[in-house]
C-alpha positions as a Python dict, from the first residue, in 0.01 Angstrom:
ca = {
    (1, 'M'): (0, 0, 0),
    (2, 'I'): (-84, 48, -377),
    (3, 'R'): (-430, 100, -285),
    (4, 'V'): (-378, 385, -31),
    (5, 'M'): (-152, 550, -282),
    (6, 'G'): (-392, 516, -553),
    (7, 'L'): (-682, 671, -303),
    (8, 'V'): (-433, 951, -192),
    (9, 'A'): (-350, 1035, -568),
    (10, 'V'): (-720, 1058, -633),
    (11, 'L'): (-817, 1269, -341),
    (12, 'L'): (-511, 1502, -423),
    (13, 'S'): (-641, 1534, -769),
    (14, 'V'): (-1020, 1611, -700),
    (15, 'R'): (-1051, 1968, -719),
    (16, 'V'): (-1304, 2147, -496),
    (17, 'A'): (-1591, 2316, -694),
    (18, 'A'): (-1594, 2672, -630),
    (19, 'A'): (-1945, 2826, -524),
    (20, 'Q'): (-2106, 3009, -779),
    (21, 'P'): (-2242, 3361, -656),
    (22, 'V'): (-2616, 3342, -624),
    (23, 'D'): (-2692, 3687, -746),
    (24, 'F'): (-2527, 3990, -880),
    (25, 'T'): (-2510, 4198, -551),
    (26, 'S'): (-2119, 4115, -539),
    (27, 'L'): (-2088, 4276, -893),
    (28, 'R'): (-1826, 4592, -870),
    (29, 'L'): (-1948, 4845, -1117),
    (30, 'H'): (-1771, 5188, -1168),
    (31, 'G'): (-1997, 5437, -1290),
    (32, 'S'): (-2106, 5385, -1649),
    (33, 'S'): (-1809, 5162, -1753),
    (34, 'V'): (-1822, 4922, -2032),
    (35, 'I'): (-1834, 4581, -1913),
    (36, 'Y'): (-1783, 4222, -2101),
    (37, 'V'): (-2045, 3961, -2005),
    (38, 'T'): (-1977, 3581, -2083),
    (39, 'D'): (-2267, 3369, -2119),
    (40, 'R'): (-2255, 2985, -2050),
    (41, 'A'): (-2237, 2919, -2408),
    (42, 'G'): (-1888, 3094, -2383),
    (43, 'D'): (-2033, 3406, -2604),
    (44, 'T'): (-1905, 3749, -2466),
    (45, 'F'): (-2111, 4075, -2485),
    (46, 'K'): (-1981, 4404, -2458),
    (47, 'G'): (-2220, 4695, -2353),
    (48, 'K'): (-2297, 4938, -2069),
    (49, 'V'): (-2507, 4843, -1767),
    (50, 'T'): (-2886, 4989, -1785),
    (51, 'R'): (-3031, 4776, -1515),
    (52, 'L'): (-2889, 4583, -1243),
    (53, 'T'): (-3097, 4373, -981),
    (54, 'P'): (-2974, 4079, -760),
    (55, 'S'): (-3117, 3801, -1024),
    (56, 'Q'): (-3081, 4011, -1375),
    (57, 'L'): (-2824, 4219, -1551),
    (58, 'E'): (-2924, 4417, -1824),
    (59, 'I'): (-2662, 4576, -2059),
    (60, 'Y'): (-2683, 4818, -2386),
    (61, 'D'): (-2432, 4709, -2675),
    (62, 'G'): (-2514, 5002, -2884),
    (63, 'K'): (-2794, 4858, -3098),
    (64, 'S'): (-2982, 4662, -2840),
    (65, 'L'): (-3073, 4560, -2473),
    (66, 'R'): (-2943, 4225, -2360),
    (67, 'L'): (-3102, 4059, -2046),
    (68, 'F'): (-2910, 3801, -1869),
    (69, 'G'): (-3019, 3601, -1561),
    (70, 'V'): (-2769, 3510, -1276),
    (71, 'N'): (-2773, 3138, -1379),
    (72, 'S'): (-2668, 3209, -1750),
    (73, 'V'): (-2382, 3417, -1686),
    (74, 'T'): (-2031, 3270, -1594),
    (75, 'R'): (-1811, 3596, -1598),
    (76, 'V'): (-1787, 3961, -1612),
    (77, 'R'): (-1490, 4156, -1682),
    (78, 'G'): (-1471, 4544, -1657),
    (79, 'N'): (-1215, 4792, -1805),
    (80, 'D'): (-968, 4913, -1515),
    (81, 'S'): (-981, 5278, -1444),
    (82, 'L'): (-634, 5457, -1465),
    (83, 'K'): (-688, 5587, -1108),
    (84, 'N'): (-520, 5270, -923),
    (85, 'G'): (-207, 5339, -1142),
    (86, 'M'): (-207, 5689, -1074),
    (87, 'L'): (-213, 5617, -698),
    (88, 'I'): (62, 5351, -721),
    (89, 'G'): (268, 5581, -917),
    (90, 'G'): (212, 5873, -676),
    (91, 'S'): (287, 5664, -393),
    (92, 'I'): (618, 5562, -549),
    (93, 'G'): (686, 5940, -635),
    (94, 'V'): (627, 6023, -250),
    (95, 'A'): (855, 5754, -123),
    (96, 'A'): (1141, 5838, -394),
    (97, 'G'): (1111, 6202, -271),
    (98, 'V'): (1153, 6124, 102),
    (99, 'V'): (1435, 5880, 39),
    (100, 'G'): (1599, 6075, -233),
    (101, 'H'): (1607, 6397, -20),
    (102, 'G'): (1838, 6230, 219),
    (103, 'F'): (2068, 6168, -46),
    (104, 'T'): (2103, 6526, -203),
    (105, 'D'): (2429, 6729, -243),
    (106, 'C'): (2262, 6983, -10),
    (107, 'Q'): (2273, 6763, 297),
    (108, 'F'): (2525, 6955, 467),
    (109, 'D'): (2594, 7294, 248),
    (110, 'P'): (2419, 7571, 447),
    (111, 'H'): (2421, 7788, 130),
    (112, 'C'): (2250, 7549, -77),
    (113, 'A'): (1892, 7647, -182),
    (114, 'R'): (1743, 7338, -13),
    (115, 'G'): (1367, 7476, 4),
    (116, 'S'): (1332, 7599, -335),
    (117, 'R'): (1467, 7268, -474),
    (118, 'R'): (1200, 7114, -267),
    (119, 'L'): (936, 7320, -385),
    (120, 'M'): (1041, 7272, -748),
    (121, 'F'): (1124, 6918, -753),
    (122, 'G'): (878, 6756, -513),
    (123, 'P'): (578, 6829, -709),
    (124, 'L'): (724, 6790, -1045),
    (125, 'G'): (869, 6417, -922),
    (126, 'L'): (535, 6352, -782),
    (127, 'A'): (360, 6450, -1105),
    (128, 'A'): (598, 6237, -1311),
    (129, 'W'): (552, 5916, -1122),
    (130, 'V'): (171, 5983, -1149),
    (131, 'A'): (212, 5999, -1502),
    (132, 'I'): (438, 5699, -1515),
    (133, 'G'): (182, 5503, -1305),
    (134, 'A'): (-104, 5578, -1556),
    (135, 'V'): (117, 5508, -1856),
    (136, 'V'): (176, 5147, -1698),
    (137, 'D'): (-174, 5105, -1604),
    (138, 'A'): (-306, 5194, -1935),
    (139, 'V'): (-57, 4956, -2097),
    (140, 'V'): (-164, 4651, -1891),
    (141, 'P'): (-359, 4458, -2140),
    (142, 'G'): (-749, 4378, -2136),
    (143, 'P'): (-1028, 4395, -1897),
    (144, 'R'): (-1019, 4233, -1528),
    (145, 'Q'): (-1246, 4001, -1389),
    (146, 'I'): (-1530, 4173, -1159),
    (147, 'W'): (-1777, 3888, -1118),
    (148, 'P'): (-1772, 3620, -968),
}
């Protein structure tokens, strides 16, 4: 029984090795954004991509060009654009506007200027939530992993 429990413990503790990508084709780049390349030695290099092939990645760090082979890179990180934060904030703004419209004090008042309020507060609320989303996205620390 002890042997079986020991075998089960060993099998449960073994990690399955994740397959390393064989090329840079899955690298997701956004324009001329700055990326951070970490090599097998653990050193990180910051720069803009100048050339990308399936087997090589070349960046310019402001002083010189650095060429990395696919087997020498362990991780590539990139800065996050504010666009996704703005889209999330805008989605919240639209949802809040739709839900909030049902709770206005103009719901049953025929003399209320409902249309003008919608025209004024709808776009203003949307713009405010888009700005909030951009600020929250800007505050989120650090670059995000984009490869592998």
